[in-house]
C-alpha positions as CSV (number, residue, x, y, z in Angstrom):
1,M,137.4,67.5,100.0
2,D,140.7,67.8,98.2
3,F,141.2,66.2,94.8
4,G,144.9,65.4,94.3
5,G,146.0,62.8,96.8
6,V,142.5,62.2,98.1
7,I,140.3,61.4,95.0
8,T,143.6,60.3,93.4
9,S,146.5,58.3,94.5
10,S,149.3,60.2,96.1
11,V,150.6,63.3,94.4
12,L,153.8,63.2,96.4
13,R,154.5,59.6,95.4
14,A,153.7,60.6,91.8
15,F,156.2,63.6,92.0
16,T,158.8,61.4,93.7
17,D,158.5,58.7,90.9
18,F,159.0,61.5,88.3
19,G,162.0,62.7,90.2
20,A,163.4,59.1,90.1
21,S,162.8,59.0,86.3
22,L,165.2,61.9,85.9
23,G,168.1,59.8,87.2
24,G,169.1,61.9,90.1
25,D,167.7,62.4,93.5
26,P,163.9,61.3,93.3
27,R,163.0,64.0,95.9
28,L,164.2,66.9,93.7
29,P,160.9,68.1,92.3
30,L,159.3,68.2,95.8
31,E,162.3,69.8,97.3
32,L,162.2,72.5,94.8
33,L,158.4,73.1,95.0
34,G,158.8,73.1,98.9
35,R,162.0,75.1,99.5
36,D,163.2,76.8,96.3
37,E,161.9,80.4,96.4
38,R,161.6,80.7,92.6
39,S,159.9,77.3,92.2
40,R,157.5,78.1,95.0
41,A,156.5,81.4,93.3
42,L,155.9,79.6,90.0
43,L,153.7,77.2,91.7
44,A,151.8,79.8,93.6
45,D,151.2,81.9,90.6
46,H,150.1,78.8,88.5
47,E,147.7,77.6,91.2
48,C,146.2,81.0,91.6
49,G,145.8,81.4,87.8
50,R,148.2,84.3,87.3
51,I,150.4,82.2,84.9
52,G,149.3,79.4,82.5
53,V,150.6,75.8,82.3
54,E,153.2,76.7,79.6
55,D,154.7,79.5,81.6
56,F,154.9,77.3,84.9
57,E,156.4,74.4,82.8
58,R,159.0,76.6,81.2
59,G,159.9,78.0,84.7
60,F,160.0,74.9,86.5
61,A,162.0,73.1,83.7
62,E,164.6,75.8,84.1
63,R,164.8,75.3,87.9
64,L,165.2,71.5,87.4
65,R,167.9,72.0,84.9
66,A,169.6,74.6,87.4
67,H,169.8,71.6,89.8
68,G,171.1,69.0,87.3
69,A,167.9,67.5,85.8
70,D,167.9,68.2,82.0
71,V,164.0,68.0,81.2
72,P,162.0,69.4,78.2
73,A,159.4,71.9,79.4
74,E,156.6,70.8,77.1
75,G,154.2,68.4,78.9
76,L,156.1,68.6,82.2
77,T,153.1,68.7,84.4
78,A,151.5,65.8,82.7
79,R,154.8,63.8,83.1
80,M,154.9,64.8,86.7
81,Q,151.3,63.4,87.3
82,A,151.6,60.4,85.1
83,R,151.7,57.9,87.9
84,M,148.5,59.2,89.6
85,S,145.3,57.2,89.3
86,I,141.7,57.7,90.5
87,D,140.7,56.1,93.8
88,Q,137.5,54.3,93.1
89,E,137.0,53.8,96.9
90,M,137.0,57.4,97.5
91,L,134.5,58.0,94.6
92,A,132.4,55.5,96.3
93,L,132.7,57.3,99.7
94,L,131.7,60.4,97.9
95,G,128.7,58.8,96.4
96,G,127.7,57.6,99.9
97,L,127.9,60.9,101.4
98,R,125.7,62.6,98.8
99,A,123.2,59.7,98.7
100,A,122.8,60.3,102.5
101,G,122.1,64.0,101.7
102,R,125.4,65.5,102.9
103,P,126.6,68.2,100.5
104,V,130.1,67.9,99.2
105,A,132.5,70.6,97.9
106,L,135.7,69.8,96.0
107,V,138.3,72.4,96.9
108,S,141.4,71.9,94.7
109,N,144.6,73.7,93.9
110,S,144.9,73.4,90.1
111,F,147.9,72.0,88.6
112,G,148.7,71.5,84.9
113,T,146.2,70.4,82.4
114,G,144.2,67.1,82.5
115,T,144.4,66.9,86.2
116,Y,140.6,66.2,86.4
117,D,140.4,64.0,83.3
118,G,138.5,60.8,84.1
119,V,136.2,62.3,86.7
120,D,133.0,64.1,86.1
121,L,133.4,66.7,88.9
122,A,129.7,67.7,88.8
123,S,128.7,64.1,89.5
124,V,130.9,63.6,92.5
125,A,130.4,67.1,94.2
126,D,127.8,69.6,94.7
127,V,130.2,72.6,94.5
128,V,133.7,72.8,92.7
129,V,136.1,75.3,93.8
130,I,139.4,75.4,91.7
131,S,142.2,77.7,92.8
132,A,143.0,79.1,89.4
133,E,139.3,79.9,88.9
134,V,138.9,81.8,92.1
135,G,142.4,83.3,92.2
136,I,143.1,81.8,95.7
137,R,144.8,78.7,96.7
138,K,144.8,76.5,99.8
139,P,145.7,77.0,102.6
140,S,144.2,80.5,102.3
141,R,141.1,80.5,104.7
142,R,139.3,82.5,101.9
143,I,139.1,79.4,99.5
144,Y,137.4,77.5,102.2
145,A,135.0,80.4,102.9
146,I,134.0,80.4,99.3
147,A,133.3,76.7,99.4
148,C,131.1,77.1,102.5
149,E,129.4,79.9,101.0
150,R,128.5,78.1,97.9
151,L,127.4,75.0,99.8
152,G,125.3,77.2,102.2
153,V,126.8,75.7,105.3
154,D,128.7,77.4,108.2
155,P,132.3,76.6,108.5
156,E,131.7,75.0,112.0
157,E,129.4,72.5,110.3
158,A,131.9,71.4,107.7
159,V,134.7,68.8,107.6
160,M,137.7,69.1,105.3
161,I,139.5,65.9,103.9
162,D,143.0,66.6,102.7
163,D,146.2,64.7,102.4
164,L,148.3,67.8,103.5
165,Q,148.2,69.0,107.1
166,Q,148.9,72.6,106.0
167,N,145.7,72.6,104.2
168,L,143.7,71.4,107.1
169,D,145.4,74.0,109.3
170,G,144.1,76.6,106.7
171,A,140.6,75.3,107.0
172,A,140.8,75.1,110.9
173,R,141.4,78.9,110.9
174,I,137.8,79.5,110.0
175,G,136.5,76.7,112.2
176,I,136.4,73.8,109.8
177,A,137.3,70.5,111.2
178,G,139.8,68.3,109.4
179,V,140.5,64.6,108.4
180,L,144.1,63.9,107.3
181,H,143.6,61.5,104.4
182,T,145.9,58.4,104.1
183,G,143.5,56.0,102.5
184,A,139.9,55.5,101.9
185,A,139.3,52.9,104.7
186,D,141.0,55.3,107.3
187,T,139.0,58.3,106.1
188,R,135.9,56.4,106.3
189,R,136.7,55.3,109.9
190,Q,137.5,58.9,110.9
191,L,134.3,60.3,109.5
192,A,132.2,57.7,111.4
193,E,134.2,57.7,114.7
194,R,135.0,61.4,115.0
195,F,131.9,63.0,113.3
196,G,129.2,60.4,113.3
197,I,129.2,60.5,109.4
198,D,128.5,57.2,107.9
199,T,129.5,56.6,104.3
């Protein structure tokens, strides 16, 4: 299971809200992270642990300024995530899975500091795989293989829950089935109807 956008409210919406707060095109942060080569490289380096949060914030603030948004670098990632909140329904779903004896791995691309505040990761997942800690990020098939290895399950026995199709596509390359998360109720329904997993 993913963290941002699955255990939390939408990351995409939070980044768009942050973009709106800059007074220009609300889609600017997501557009840069998705299409601007320098911004994409900064994100990849940060998520893989090659650069720290301060280097990412300085670099991304420069990219935002180059596109007309004058923002201070310090605390940038926290401001980008300020509108995100923990989804209590998803925490309950996770609790139900584990209570039923189904092992859970959290597979998350790290971003900024404080991302996981408010959630005791060890209490919601049997295994935690954070991209910066293993030096690999989704959608690389290797990060999913690490999660399966640590859980002691074959990829064909696993289901990945993520809010981004590209991440599910990465998991599928090693045989992991996927649920595209849009909300707790729909994810619960998909797990039950497609995989016979009651939560």
